N, C-alpha and C positions, 0 to 999 in steps of 0.2 A: 397852335395853341393860343396864340395871342388873340385870334378872332373869337375863339370860344370863351376865353377869360373876359374879353371885352363885352361880349353879349351877356355873360353872367354878371358883370359889373352893372350893366343896365338893369338886369333882373333884380339884383340886390337893391338898387336905388328905388325901384318900383315897390318892392316888398316893404322896405323901410318907410316909404311914404304912405303905403296902404295900412300896414299893421303896426308900425312903430319900430324903434331902433333894434338893431341886432347886436349881440355881443360877439358872435363869430359867424362868418360866412366864408368858407374856404373850400377850395377844390383840391382834392388829394388823389394822387395816382396810387392805385392799389398795388400792394406787394404781390398779390396772388394772380392778378389779371393784367397782363401787359396792355398798355394803352387804354385802360378803363379807369374811370375816375369816380370817386365818391364826393358828393356835395355834402359838406358838414355845416349844420346850422345850429346856432344856439341863440335864444332870445327869451325874454321873460314870458312872452305870449306863445312860444312854440313848445308843443308837447309831442312826444313820439306816439301820436294817435292818427287815426284815419283822416280826420278833418284837417289837421296841420299838413300831413303828407299830401293830401289832395290839393290843398291850396298851393303849396310849394310847387308841385308838379304842374299845375295849371299856369302858375306864374312863369315857370321855366319854358313851357311850351309856347308861350306868347313871344319868346325871344329866340328860341333855337329851332333850326330846321330839323325835320325827322332824322336825317343822317347824323346831325350833331347830337341828338338825343341818345343815339346808340353808344356814344362815348361815355355816358353816365351809367355807372353800374347801379348806384343806389343813392338815395337821400338819407342822411343820418341826422337825426335831431338829438342833440345832447343837452343836458342840464347846464345852464350857464355858470352855476356856482361850483361845479365839480371839475376835477382834473379829467381829461387833459385840457379842457377849455380854459380854466384858470391859468394853467402853465403857459399857454400861448398868449392869453390876453395880458399877462404880467410882463411879457417880453416885447410884444408888438402892440402898437397903438396906431391904427389906421382906420379910416372910415371912407368907403367908396373909393378905394385905391387898389393897388396891386403890388403885393410883396411876394417875392419868390421865397419858398420855404424848402431849403435843400435837404434837411434831415428831419422830417416830421416824427420819425421814430423816437427822437430824443424827448418828445412831449408825450410819449406813450401811444402814438397813433401808428397803426400798421400800414404805413405808406412809404413809398420811395421818394416822393417829391410832391410839392404842392404850391398853391398860390393862396394867399390870404387876401381877401377883398375887404373884409371888415374884421377888426379885432378891437373890442372895447371892453375894458374891465367892468365887472359888476360893481355898482356902487356899494360902498360899505354900509352896513346896517346902522341906522341912527340909534 
């Protein structure tokens, strides 16, 4: 898993450089599928639409081998201003790092375990 999270850390850095900062970039082990992971992304520029998903998939493919790609069940894009993103970003503050998340379910995420690569609060409205 360290190799996968290391490659996703590189992916996240590239994405942030190309598109702008992320509020959340996390890898979460699914409750319903053993050894399969969801990549959860939240950023002001990211929408749950075909263009964003295609961009993220292409960015991931630049860093992961095909066998590693099979470990990812799906890419989930969440709104940065809503729970569970806010719940995580209020507790964790990391950018381009790696924090183990032992109980993602306490943040309302259906996952057994996870890694947070970036977690940044949404700036307060002026």
